[in-house]
Every structure is written in structure tokens, then in C-alpha cells.
VONU-194587 format. One record per residue (C-alpha): residue number from 0; x, y, z; residue in one letter. Coordinates in nm, 3 decimals. Example, Ala and Ser with C-alpha at 12.3 -4.5 7.8 and 13.67 -1.06 7.14 Angstrom:
% VONU-194587
resi, u, v, w, resn
0, 1.230, -0.450, 0.780, A
1, 1.367, -0.106, 0.714, S
This chain:
% VONU-194587
resi, u, v, w, resn
0, 0.913, -3.127, 1.015, X
1, 0.595, -2.938, 1.077, X
2, 0.327, -3.084, 1.317, X
3, -0.031, -2.997, 1.258, X
4, -0.317, -3.090, 1.495, X
5, -0.537, -3.205, 1.210, X
6, -0.338, -3.541, 1.196, X
7, -0.342, -3.603, 1.567, X
8, -0.657, -3.808, 1.562, X
9, -0.544, -4.006, 1.251, X
10, -0.209, -4.091, 1.420, X
11, -0.369, -4.181, 1.741, X
12, -0.622, -4.415, 1.593, X
13, -0.363, -4.564, 1.361, X
14, -0.123, -4.623, 1.657, X
15, -0.399, -4.814, 1.839, X
16, -0.405, -5.079, 1.565, X
17, -0.050, -5.173, 1.664, X
18, 0.011, -5.066, 2.025, X
19, -0.322, -5.063, 2.201, X
20, -0.392, -4.783, 2.455, X
21, -0.111, -4.693, 2.695, X
22, -0.036, -4.431, 2.966, X
23, 0.252, -4.198, 2.915, X
24, 0.473, -4.219, 3.212, X
25, 0.733, -3.983, 3.345, X
26, 1.072, -4.025, 3.192, X
27, 1.307, -4.225, 3.402, X
28, 1.677, -4.134, 3.452, X
29, 1.779, -4.460, 3.285, X
30, 1.701, -4.639, 2.955, X
31, 1.335, -4.714, 2.975, X
32, 1.161, -5.032, 2.842, X
33, 0.989, -4.859, 2.556, X
34, 1.084, -4.891, 2.194, X
35, 0.984, -4.735, 1.859, X
36, 0.710, -4.960, 1.708, X
37, 0.646, -4.944, 1.333, X
38, 0.301, -4.939, 1.186, X
39, 0.112, -4.862, 0.862, X
40, -0.228, -4.703, 0.843, X
41, -0.442, -4.782, 0.542, X
42, -0.364, -4.553, 0.247, X
43, -0.640, -4.315, 0.147, X
44, -0.546, -4.269, -0.221, X
45, -0.399, -4.492, -0.502, X
46, -0.072, -4.296, -0.497, X
47, -0.045, -4.334, -0.113, X
48, -0.117, -4.711, -0.154, X
49, 0.191, -4.744, -0.377, X
50, 0.406, -4.594, -0.108, X
51, 0.243, -4.802, 0.169, X
52, 0.311, -5.123, -0.023, X
53, 0.674, -5.006, -0.081, X
54, 0.734, -4.937, 0.284, X
55, 0.570, -5.249, 0.411, X
56, 0.739, -5.486, 0.160, X
57, 1.082, -5.345, 0.231, X
58, 1.011, -5.313, 0.612, X
59, 1.150, -4.966, 0.601, X
60, 1.009, -4.829, 0.928, X
61, 1.091, -5.164, 1.102, X
62, 1.456, -5.142, 1.006, X
63, 1.482, -4.774, 1.116, X
64, 1.309, -4.853, 1.453, X
65, 1.544, -5.155, 1.509, X
66, 1.852, -4.942, 1.456, X
67, 1.728, -4.675, 1.699, X
68, 1.604, -4.923, 1.952, X
69, 1.943, -5.093, 1.977, X
70, 2.091, -4.762, 2.094, X
71, 1.834, -4.561, 2.280, X
72, 1.571, -4.645, 2.548, X
73, 1.238, -4.484, 2.572, X
74, 0.993, -4.450, 2.869, X
75, 0.712, -4.609, 2.679, X
76, 0.661, -4.759, 2.334, X
77, 0.639, -4.485, 2.067, X
78, 0.456, -4.551, 1.744, X
79, 0.632, -4.466, 1.415, X
80, 0.329, -4.470, 1.180, X
81, 0.313, -4.417, 0.799, X
82, -0.020, -4.262, 0.704, X
83, -0.199, -4.052, 0.460, X
84, -0.188, -3.685, 0.565, X
85, -0.330, -3.489, 0.272, X
86, 0.003, -3.305, 0.263, X
87, 0.385, -3.365, 0.221, X
88, 0.507, -3.401, 0.579, X
89, 0.655, -3.597, 0.863, X
90, 0.615, -3.493, 1.234, X
91, 0.632, -3.568, 1.602, X
92, 0.293, -3.547, 1.760, X
93, 0.339, -3.440, 2.135, X
94, -0.026, -3.519, 2.207, X
95, -0.048, -3.869, 2.085, X
96, 0.319, -3.925, 2.154, X
97, 0.384, -4.071, 1.811, X
98, 0.582, -4.011, 1.491, X
99, 0.403, -3.966, 1.171, X
100, 0.553, -4.034, 0.832, X
101, 0.322, -3.919, 0.548, X
102, 0.291, -4.142, 0.232, X
103, 0.280, -3.818, 0.043, X
104, 0.639, -3.741, 0.144, X
105, 0.752, -4.076, 0.037, X
106, 0.599, -3.996, -0.307, X
107, 0.756, -3.663, -0.320, X
108, 1.104, -3.805, -0.260, X
109, 1.029, -4.074, -0.515, X
110, 0.998, -3.804, -0.773, X
111, 1.317, -3.631, -0.653, X
112, 1.521, -3.961, -0.690, X
113, 1.359, -4.057, -1.022, X
114, 1.511, -3.731, -1.159, X
115, 1.846, -3.811, -1.002, X
116, 1.867, -4.183, -1.102, X
117, 1.892, -4.166, -1.487, X
118, 2.142, -4.423, -1.586, X
119, 2.101, -4.798, -1.640, X
120, 1.811, -5.012, -1.732, X
121, 1.457, -4.935, -1.600, X
122, 1.500, -5.198, -1.340, X
123, 1.831, -5.058, -1.230, X
124, 1.693, -4.706, -1.205, X
125, 1.398, -4.817, -1.011, X
126, 1.611, -5.022, -0.765, X
127, 1.838, -4.716, -0.717, X
128, 1.541, -4.497, -0.637, X
129, 1.398, -4.748, -0.405, X
130, 1.732, -4.776, -0.217, X
131, 1.745, -4.401, -0.206, X
132, 1.390, -4.396, -0.061, X
133, 1.488, -4.640, 0.214, X
134, 1.789, -4.409, 0.296, X
135, 1.586, -4.085, 0.312, X
136, 1.310, -4.246, 0.512, X
137, 1.563, -4.357, 0.782, X
138, 1.696, -4.010, 0.782, X
139, 1.336, -3.863, 0.824, X
140, 1.251, -4.105, 1.101, X
141, 1.566, -4.034, 1.297, X
142, 1.506, -3.654, 1.260, X
143, 1.156, -3.689, 1.407, X
144, 1.291, -3.922, 1.673, X
145, 1.518, -3.627, 1.787, X
146, 1.204, -3.416, 1.828, X
147, 1.040, -3.697, 2.021, X
148, 1.349, -3.738, 2.259, X
149, 1.370, -3.358, 2.319, X
150, 1.005, -3.356, 2.419, X
151, 0.991, -3.685, 2.613, X
152, 1.301, -3.633, 2.813, X
153, 1.272, -3.249, 2.825, X
154, 1.622, -3.205, 2.669, X
155, 1.768, -2.858, 2.629, X
156, 1.845, -2.727, 2.287, X
157, 2.071, -2.423, 2.278, X
158, 2.015, -2.364, 1.909, X
159, 1.740, -2.433, 1.667, X
160, 1.571, -2.755, 1.750, X
161, 1.540, -2.843, 1.375, X
162, 1.923, -2.818, 1.348, X
163, 1.965, -3.039, 1.657, X
164, 1.735, -3.289, 1.493, X
165, 1.943, -3.288, 1.179, X
166, 2.245, -3.361, 1.388, X
167, 2.109, -3.659, 1.576, X
168, 1.988, -3.806, 1.236, X
169, 2.341, -3.776, 1.107, X
170, 2.483, -3.938, 1.425, X
171, 2.257, -4.233, 1.400, X
172, 2.337, -4.271, 1.018, X
173, 2.709, -4.241, 1.062, X
174, 2.765, -4.549, 1.262, X
175, 2.802, -4.826, 0.998, X
176, 2.841, -4.866, 0.631, X
177, 2.472, -4.949, 0.558, X
178, 2.349, -4.644, 0.731, X
179, 2.627, -4.420, 0.583, X
180, 2.478, -4.515, 0.239, X
181, 2.150, -4.398, 0.377, X
182, 2.308, -4.073, 0.475, X
183, 2.440, -4.029, 0.128, X
184, 2.091, -4.073, -0.016, X
185, 1.963, -3.801, 0.223, X
186, 2.250, -3.568, 0.118, X
187, 2.159, -3.624, -0.254, X
188, 1.795, -3.537, -0.176, X
189, 1.897, -3.218, 0.005, X
190, 2.120, -3.126, -0.297, X
191, 1.833, -3.167, -0.531, X
192, 1.602, -2.968, -0.308, X
193, 1.861, -2.695, -0.269, X
194, 1.882, -2.668, -0.647, X
195, 1.512, -2.639, -0.676, X
196, 1.494, -2.380, -0.398, X
197, 1.741, -2.150, -0.586, X
198, 1.457, -2.109, -0.837, X
199, 1.219, -2.000, -0.575, X
200, 1.153, -1.687, -0.364, X
201, 1.409, -1.655, -0.091, X
202, 1.181, -1.442, 0.115, X
203, 0.930, -1.732, 0.136, X
204, 1.203, -1.967, 0.255, X
205, 1.374, -1.749, 0.530, X
206, 1.089, -1.750, 0.782, X
207, 1.079, -2.134, 0.803, X
208, 1.206, -2.299, 1.125, X
209, 1.438, -2.530, 0.929, X
210, 1.768, -2.417, 0.786, X
211, 1.775, -2.357, 0.405, X
212, 1.788, -2.657, 0.192, X
213, 2.142, -2.570, 0.083, X
214, 2.256, -2.529, 0.437, X
215, 2.117, -2.855, 0.535, X
216, 2.287, -3.017, 0.240, X
217, 2.628, -2.875, 0.321, X
218, 2.584, -2.952, 0.693, X
219, 2.503, -3.314, 0.617, X
220, 2.800, -3.358, 0.395, X
221, 3.030, -3.188, 0.652, X
222, 2.912, -3.398, 0.942, X
223, 2.926, -3.726, 0.748, X
224, 3.285, -3.645, 0.629, X
225, 3.378, -3.539, 0.974, X
226, 3.256, -3.865, 1.120, X
227, 3.519, -4.057, 0.904, X
228, 3.737, -3.831, 0.695, X
229, 3.945, -4.118, 0.544, X
230, 3.637, -4.278, 0.407, X
231, 3.475, -3.965, 0.265, X
232, 3.778, -3.789, 0.139, X
233, 3.620, -3.778, -0.207, X
234, 3.366, -3.528, -0.071, X
235, 3.626, -3.257, -0.031, X
236, 3.677, -3.013, -0.315, X
237, 4.050, -2.982, -0.405, X
238, 4.258, -2.910, -0.717, X
239, 4.280, -3.282, -0.780, X
240, 3.913, -3.333, -0.698, X
241, 3.729, -3.018, -0.837, X
242, 3.397, -3.179, -0.835, X
243, 3.402, -3.252, -0.462, X
244, 3.095, -3.089, -0.313, X
245, 3.248, -2.982, 0.018, X
246, 3.480, -2.676, 0.017, X
247, 3.809, -2.740, 0.167, X
248, 3.768, -2.434, 0.395, X
249, 3.461, -2.605, 0.561, X
250, 3.604, -2.950, 0.549, X
251, 3.896, -2.874, 0.773, X
252, 3.656, -2.786, 1.053, X
253, 3.418, -3.082, 0.998, X
254, 3.591, -3.347, 1.217, X
255, 3.570, -3.106, 1.516, X
256, 3.210, -3.019, 1.421, X
257, 3.117, -3.379, 1.435, X
258, 3.298, -3.444, 1.753, X
259, 3.118, -3.157, 1.927, X
260, 2.783, -3.278, 1.796, X
261, 2.862, -3.647, 1.907, X
262, 2.971, -3.520, 2.252, X
263, 2.660, -3.290, 2.295, X
264, 2.405, -3.551, 2.214, X
265, 2.596, -3.822, 2.400, X
266, 2.580, -3.598, 2.709, X
267, 2.212, -3.534, 2.674, X
268, 2.119, -3.897, 2.610, X
269, 2.371, -4.062, 2.832, X
270, 2.109, -4.170, 3.092, X
271, 1.898, -4.330, 2.820, X
272, 2.163, -4.490, 2.606, X
273, 2.181, -4.881, 2.599, X
274, 2.501, -5.075, 2.637, X
């Protein structure tokens, strides 16, 4: 998402708590020894503290980092730091070479999922929301990791970088059943945001560097379905399945879309992939 210079000092100082000072080195043409390193800066508000405790207790950033670290090498350790930003956001900071995940964004998504999870007991609804928060947090971290990789390794992007970041996030989420569930949580969030955006002013949304929420919603469904059509056949809208969110006309192209995305990112990251 958006990066603003005002958070650079906060992210840098927070990263020092976990990493210590380090010198950024030139990217090698091979998987480097660096990894994503999770950290949590002290929350600055009561609401942020709620989200800090949630992330820490569930080791959310640690889990996302471990998944990415098993696949991709970095030239140096890169902090993934949760922190208070004063605004709903997540970002890659090219100056401090770190990823920031704002507690405010976690709280925002908590509200989104609370409105979606309306069945069951209070405990069941709370657990469903927290599961969804873990899922969307993984998606956000992987999206920002894509920005980091593009910057660190000077990777070319032939289209909008935000779309490319969404694509890598989907690739990292599509590899196993646990992360596929995380992808579904992200899709549900995009669907809710798309519905809310329909009530807003389209002229305010069009200048943003991201695709529209509705486009990101359908792209995410398409790519996840394309990664494994047999497992996600229920997403396709047909006469027998009229409630499927993915139109059949788009679905028929999704396996090829996913394959092209996979090939493109695999080609770009090939020198830095582990195993």
C-alpha cells in the first residue's frame, strides 16, 4: 500500500529492537542469507494494543515470515514490523529497507470481518474473525514483500506494480491448504470493501495506484481458482451454481492467467528461490 516518509523513523527505530543495525548490501545473483524477521513496536493507543496482543499471541507475522523464508532468499535480513502509524496502512519502506504493518489496518479489517461473521456463538464469531485476520495479514505481508523484492532485486514490472504485488501474494497463498484458506479470507475482505466502495465516489477511487477493490476481488478469486480448478470449482457461477462469485466467462481463462503469473514471477525470482 502507500508508503509515507513520516513512518520511516518509527519503522527504523522499531526494527533496531529486533535486528540491530546492518548495512544493506548489493543483491547477489543467488538466494542470499537474509530472511524476513518479525517484530512488534509498542502500540501507541489502546485500540492498537489490542491488535498488537492479537498479532503477538497468534505469532501472525512470524508465520508469514516463515512461509516466505522457506521459499525466497534475501540479500540481508528485512524486518516485518507491526507498529502504530496514525493511519490505516501497510507499506514497504525503501529507506529503512523494512515492511510496516500498521495496527490500525488490523483494527480496520477486524471491523470488516466482524460484519461478515454473524452466525454462531460469540466465541465462534470471534474465532472466525481472528482466523480471517490471520489470513488477511498474511496476504498483506506477502503483498508488501513483493514491493520489497521488486526494489531490492531491481525487478522489472511491465504493468502496475500494485497488480504485480497482488499476483505474488496469491502465488504464495496458493501453495497449500492452510494458506489457501488465508487467500479465501483475503477474497472475502476484498468483496466487502468492493461493496462499500460502490457507495462511494468513483472519481475518488480511479486515481489510486491500486486496482479498484472490485477488480482485486475478482482477480483474487480468478487466480486462486486458476491455481486448482478442481478444488475451487464452487467459485464458478453456473446454472447449477448461480451463487458462484466468478463468472464462467472469466473462469475459463483463469488457469492460463495463473500459469502466466506463476511463470513470470518464477522467472524473475529464479536466482533467489530456495530448493
